[in-house]
C-alpha positions in Angstrom: 2.3 5.9 -12.9 5.1 7.9 -11.3 4.9 11.6 -11.8 2.6 14.5 -10.9 -1.2 13.9 -11.0 -3.9 16.5 -10.9 -6.5 16.2 -8.2 -9.9 17.9 -7.8 -10.0 21.5 -6.7 -6.6 22.4 -8.1 -4.7 20.1 -5.8 -2.0 17.7 -7.0 0.2 14.8 -5.8 3.6 13.5 -7.0 3.7 9.7 -7.1 6.8 7.6 -7.1 7.5 4.3 -8.8 6.8 1.4 -6.4 10.5 0.2 -6.8 11.6 3.6 -5.3 9.5 3.3 -2.2 11.5 2.9 1.0 11.0 0.0 3.3 9.9 2.4 6.1 7.0 3.5 3.8 6.2 -0.1 2.9 6.1 -1.4 6.4 2.5 -0.3 7.4 1.2 -2.2 4.3 3.3 -5.2 5.1 2.0 -5.3 8.7 -1.6 -5.0 7.5 -1.1 -7.9 5.1 0.4 -10.1 7.9 -2.6 -9.2 10.0 -5.0 -10.1 7.2 -3.1 -13.3 6.5 -3.4 -14.3 10.2 -7.2 -14.0 9.9 -7.5 -16.3 6.9 -9.1 -19.6 7.7 -10.8 -18.2 10.8 -14.5 -19.0 10.3 -15.4 -16.6 13.1 -13.4 -13.6 11.7 -15.9 -10.8 11.4 -16.4 -9.6 7.8 -16.2 -6.0 9.0 -12.6 -6.6 10.2 -11.6 -7.8 6.7 -13.2 -4.7 5.1 -11.4 -2.5 7.7 -8.0 -4.1 6.9 -8.6 -3.7 3.1 -9.5 0.0 3.6 -6.4 0.5 5.7 -4.3 -1.2 3.0 -5.6 1.2 0.4 -4.6 4.1 2.7 -1.2 2.6 3.2 -0.6 2.1 -0.6 -1.4 5.8 -1.2 0.8 6.9 1.7 3.7 4.8 0.4 3.4 6.0 -3.3 2.9 9.7 -2.7 6.2 11.6 -2.4 4.6 15.1 -2.2 1.2 16.7 -2.4 -0.4 20.1 -2.2 -2.3 19.4 1.0 -1.3 20.7 4.4 -1.3 17.2 5.8 1.4 14.7 6.6 1.8 12.0 3.9 0.8 9.2 6.3 -2.1 6.8 6.6 -3.8 9.3 8.9 -3.1 12.1 6.4 -4.7 10.0 3.6 -7.7 9.5 5.9 -8.1 13.3 6.3 -8.2 14.0 2.5 -11.4 15.3 0.9 -13.4 12.4 -0.6 -12.8 13.4 -4.3 -9.0 13.7 -3.8 -8.9 10.3 -2.0 -10.8 8.6 -4.8 -8.5 10.1 -7.4 -5.4 8.9 -5.5 -7.0 5.5 -5.0 -7.7 5.2 -8.7 -4.2 6.3 -9.6 -2.6 3.8 -7.2 -4.9 0.9 -7.9 -3.2 -2.4 -8.6 0.1 -1.3 -7.0 -0.3 -3.1 -3.7 1.6 -6.3 -4.7 4.4 -4.2 -6.1 5.0 -2.8 -2.5 4.9 -6.1 -0.7 8.0 -8.2 0.0 8.6 -11.2 -2.2 8.9 -14.3 0.1 9.2 -16.6 -2.9 11.9 -19.3 -3.0 15.2 -18.1 -4.3 16.6 -20.4 -6.9 20.2 -19.4 -6.2 22.4 -22.2 -4.9 23.6 -20.1 -1.9 20.1 -19.1 -1.0 18.9 -19.8 2.6 15.6 -21.2 1.1 15.4 -24.5 -0.6 14.5 -24.3 -4.3 13.0 -27.8 -4.0 10.2 -26.3 -2.0 8.6 -24.9 -5.1 
């Protein structure tokens, strides 16, 4: 997935491997996932809010995975939202399925010196 991809109208974007994304670029996505998690189980949570969070998550994934692009826009969530529709769709398709690769792993660490208890599995 990493590398240069061609976008409509002669534009392009350079994508990075999810393992090479900095924590600063992952943070907006992590915040959104915590917000979405806090809404789970709330029967009165409006469906529109869930959709809004998922759309923002898509924007955050793209912003995290793009290292460079040919647009005169910052590579941020807001910059992604300002992309032409065809370019946004192409980037969304190119980054699909990479969300979990960008999220922290809060699983139990089996190491004996881990602060989490392996018996919690």
